[in-house]
C-alpha positions, 0 to 999 in steps of 0.5 A, spaced: 972 497 418 968 500 425 973 506 425 972 507 418 965 508 419 966 513 425 971 517 421 966 518 415 961 520 420 965 526 421 969 527 415 964 527 408 963 532 402 959 538 404 951 537 402 949 539 395 942 538 398 938 545 399 934 545 406 927 544 402 930 538 398 933 535 405 926 536 408 922 532 403 927 527 402 929 525 410 924 529 414 918 525 418 913 529 422 911 524 428 904 522 430 901 527 435 906 533 434 901 536 428 895 535 424 899 532 418 903 527 420 908 523 415 913 525 410 914 532 410 912 535 403 914 542 402 909 543 396 904 544 402 907 550 404 911 553 398 912 560 402 917 556 406 921 553 401 925 560 400 926 562 407 928 554 408 933 554 403 936 561 405 937 558 412 941 552 409 945 556 403 952 558 403 951 565 402 946 568 406 948 569 414 941 572 417 934 571 416 928 574 420 921 571 419 916 575 422 910 570 421 903 569 423 901 563 427 899 556 424 903 558 418 909 552 419 914 557 422 916 551 428 916 546 422 921 550 418 926 551 425 925 543 425 927 542 418 933 547 419 935 544 425 935 537 422 939 539 416 945 542 420 945 535 424 945 531 418 948 534 412 953 539 416 954 537 423 955 544 427 954 546 434 947 549 434 943 553 439 936 554 440 933 560 444 926 559 447 923 565 451 924 560 457 927 554 460 920 551 461 919 552 453 925 550 451 924 543 455 917 542 452 920 544 445 925 539 446 921 533 449 915 534 444 918 536 438 925 535 437 926 528 440 920 525 436 923 528 430 930 525 431 926 518 433 922 518 426 926 522 421 930 517 416 935 523 416 936 523 423 934 516 426 940 514 430 944 520 430 944 522 437 950 520 441 947 516 447 953 513 450 955 515 457 960 520 459 964 521 466 967 516 471 964 511 476 957 514 479 958 520 475 957 517 469 951 520 465 948 520 458 951 526 453 944 527 450 939 530 455 933 534 454 937 541 453 943 538 450 943 533 444 950 531 441 950 528 434 957 526 430 960 533 429 956 537 433 951 538 438 944 542 439 944 546 446 937 549 448 937 555 452 931 559 455 932 567 454 931 568 462 937 563 463 943 567 462 948 561 464 946 557 458 948 563 454 955 564 456 962 561 453 959 557 448 961 558 441 955 557 436 955 556 428 947 556 428 943 560 432 935 559 432 932 564 436 924 562 436 919 567 439 924 573 440 918 578 442 917 574 448 924 574 451 926 578 457 929 585 456 935 583 460 938 576 462 940 578 469 947 582 469 949 579 462 944 584 458 939 582 452 939 575 451 938 575 444 945 580 443 948 575 448 946 569 443 949 572 437 955 574 440 956 566 441 957 566 433 962 571 432 968 565 431 964 562 425 965 566 418 960 561 416 955 562 421 947 562 421 942 567 424 935 565 424 930 569 428 923 567 428 917 570 432 910 573 431 910 581 433 907 584 439 907 592 439 910 597 434 916 600 437 917 595 442 917 589 437 924 586 436 922 582 430 918 588 427 924 592 428 929 586 425 924 586 419 924 593 417 932 593 417 931 587 412 929 587 405 922 586 407 919 580 403 912 579 402 909 573 399 904 574 393 900 570 389 897 570 382 889 572 381 886 566 377 882 571 373 887 577 372 893 574 373 896 580 377 900 578 384 898 581 390 899 579 398 893 576 401 890 582 406 885 582 411 882 588 408 880 584 402 876 579 406 869 580 405 862 577 408 855 578 409 851 577 416 844 575 417 839 580 421 842 577 427 849 579 426 851 572 424 856 571 419 853 568 413 858 562 411 857 562 404 858 569 403 865 569 406 871 570 401 878 574 399 877 578 393 882 580 388 884 588 389 885 589 382 879 585 378 874 583 384 875 576 383 874 571 388 881 568 390 879 564 396 872 562 399 870 560 406 874 554 407 881 552 406 885 555 401 886 552 394 893 549 393 894 552 386 893 559 389 899 557 394 903 554 388 902 560 384 906 564 390 912 568 390 916 572 395 917 580 393 922 584 396 919 591 398 926 594 401 932 593 396 936 597 401 935 592 406 941 589 410 939 582 410 933 577 408 927 579 412 920 575 411 913 577 413 906 572 412 900 572 415 895 566 416 891 567 410 896 563 406 896 557 411 893 551 408 890 549 415 886 555 416 879 556 414 877 563 412 870 563 415 874 561 422 878 567 422 872 572 420 868 569 426 873 570 431 874 577 428 866 579 428 866 576 435 872 580 438 869 586 435 862 585 438 865 584 445 870 591 443 875 586 446 882 590 445 886 585 448 883 580 443 884 585 437 891 585 439 892 578 439 888 577 432 893 582 429 899 579 432 898 572 431 893 571 425 896 577 421 903 577 423 903 584 424 905 589 430 900 592 434 900 600 433 900 604 440 899 611 439 902 617 444 897 623 446 903 627 444 904 625 437 903 630 432 895 630 431 895 627 424 899 621 426 896 620 432 889 619 429 892 615 423 895 610 429 888 610 432 884 607 426 881 601 428 879 595 424 871 595 423 868 588 423 865 587 417 866 590 410 859 593 407 856 593 414 856 599 418 859 599 425 855 597 431 852 603 434 851 607 427 844 609 426 844 615 422 849 617 416 850 624 414 855 627 408 859 633 407 861 635 400 867 640 398 867 643 391 874 644 388 876 646 380 877 639 378 873 634 383 868 633 389 871 631 395 865 627 400 866 624 407 860 620 409 860 619 417 855 615 421 852 617 428 850 614 434 847 615 441 851 621 445 853 623 438 859 618 438 861 618 430 864 613 425 868 615 419 865 611 414 868 613 407 872 619 404 871 619 396 875 623 391 870 624 385 874 627 379 871 631 374 870 638 373 863 641 377 861 644 371 860 637 367 855 632 369 859 626 371 862 628 378 855 630 380 852 623 377 857 619 382 855 623 388 848 621 387 850 614 387 854 615 394 848 619 397 843 614 395 847 608 396 843 603 401 848 601 407 846 595 412 846 597 419 849 592 424 842 589 425 840 589 418 836 595 416 838 599 410 839 606 410 842 612 406 845 618 407 840 622 411 842 629 410 848 632 406 851 639 406 855 641 399 859 647 399 857 652 394 864 654 393 868 661 391 863 663 386 866 659 380 861 653 381 856 656 385 850 655 380 852 648 379 851 647 386 845 650 387 842 647 381 844 640 384 841 641 391 835 645 389 833 638 385 834 634 391 832 638 397 826 633 399 832 628 400 835 633 405 841 635 400 842 643 401 847 648 399 852 651 404 856 658 405 861 658 410 862 664 414 869 666 419 869 669 425 868 669 432 861 668 435 858 666 428 853 661 429 854 654 427 848 653 423 845 660 421 838 661 418 837 659 411 835 663 405 833 663 398 837 669 395 841 666 390 840 665 382 836 659 382 832 659 389 836 654 392 836 653 400 842 656 402 845 655 409 850 659 412 855 656 417 860 659 422 866 655 420 870 657 426 865 654 431 864 648 426 872 647 426 872 648 434 866 642 434 870 637 430 877 638 433 874 637 440 871 631 438 877 629 435 881 630 442 876 625 446 881 619 447 876 614 450 871 610 446 864 613 448 860 619 447 863 624 442 868 619 440 870 619 433 872 612 430 876 611 423 877 605 419 883 601 418 881 599 411 885 602 406 879 602 401 875 607 406 880 613 404 882 614 411 890 614 410 895 619 411 893 625 406 886 625 409 889 626 416 894 631 414 888 635 411 883 633 417 888 637 422 891 642 417 889 648 421 890 650 428 887 655 433 891 661 434 891 667 439 895 673 437 895 680 439 896 685 433 897 693 435 894 691 442 888 688 440 887 680 441 886 676 434 883 669 434 882 664 429 883 658 425 890 658 421 892 653 416 899 650 417 898 645 411 895 647 404 890 642 403 884 642 408 878 639 404 878 633 409 877 638 415 871 642 411 868 635 409 868 634 417 865 640 419 859 640 413 857 633 415 857 634 423 853 641 421 848 636 417 847 632 423 846 638 428 841 640 423 837 634 424 837 635 431 836 627 432 834 623 438 838 617 437 834 613 442 827 614 438 831 613 431 834 606 434 827 604 436 824 606 429 829 602 425 829 596 429 821 596 428 821 597 421 817 592 417 821 587 413 821 590 407 824 596 409 830 592 410 831 590 403 835 594 398 830 599 395 830 604 389 828 610 393 830 613 400 824 610 403 828 609 409 831 616 410 824 618 409 821 614 414 827 617 419 825 624 417 818 623 420 822 623 427 826 630 425 824 637 425 828 641 421 830 648 425 
């Protein structure tokens, strides 16, 4: 009967188990390999079920996983590997970035799995091959033989291990860490894929955290696929949304330390708290599902971040984020984006279209609801349109370093009270500085427009001049001063400043051209709720400075290249409001840091701004 048992090892019906069912029944996680040893339980990481089943079904050929760290991607690879060793014995190849990493993965993860998992125990063929003194084990660190197939482990930096070996199952791990070329053979990933061409039922599984946009293999592959995102259900409004970093909020104490109890991830629809500072509620993960974002994709591609991990405390991510941003550690920020969020880092090119350059240059501000470190003063610029108000709030610090805080679009006709009421709420909003003191907008310029709503603008600003809210009127032309002498020659006697908009646009564009953080540099936040998206930057760069000659005379000025330019106008007005105050930022910081404790609490009026105003002298 021995021959029959051996025969049955090779000839048996195709498995009816899915990959996740096999793992639940036959996979054991060895002690010392992860934080949760014991029988594998798919319900702990429900987001792994679909890609694991796709990697072991009869229809799917290619699966791409752009995964963050600490979400179980290595365990998924091991489950797929184990399934094909046990249920559908096949020649498999696992490609690691280097030979050393392949050896370490074999010894630390694969060997214990074959030793301890009930579906794999005893599978490896340990017999001797060869003759005489040349006899050696058929199973080594980099080659595992089992009945009906084998597993070869190869380093992407070793082209010899990729040559002339037919493979049905390709498991490519951390593909963004592969060298661009494996010697004369070329791209190691392409070479490995070529080894699978003899199999009509091949499987290609590519896994990695991403690196840099444009250079990241896994990101490029993800974009070519159907771009599946894992969404969970809000326990309150029942809407499905991705768990995104931009929806994580927290508060800090007066020393800048994270208040742990305040940390939470909130529903973007209804504002309900989806998860608190510790590990995620398993019920939230169980409610999740994968949604396709690109139905035209040629194959399955998946993305997930560490906010979904059952092993990660949210407060730990927040503390890492705050520390990285306080250190202004760009390398650390890139690592956080790549490893924790599972997203590629966006570089920017100086010769890119200017709006795209600025969009890519955005950064993550450390804390939502807290002004960025360095901000000492807020100003606002308001543009008046026929059906809305647009308002941009900017923060200012030493050497006129600048931070975009928020761009608001306030719907409603300016001849009705509602948009003005909402604007009041924005201008009087108490916002905490990084060291705790709360401030409101110190000065605001509101465009009196083309005459249609001038009366409404004048009435609004006249009633608020004690809070430094003023009407302005733009004047074009070379040589017109940025901020002219104010007058009250209008129907309601409001203070009206004349602005040289050409001078203002030049000042704004010069600041946007500064490439290095520091004096004069303009920061913009990545957070979507701040309003600084593609349309904003297209408006901000909607005009170019043009020099031409007509009838022998030189004509220079700003010319529109796009119709919408409200963001640029708001930037000009907000910068002029800052210049009007002629701020001494060193004195302002000393004053703010020395304010009594009471001034650091939410206030009903503009106490903070009035305190600061004593340091200023209006021109």
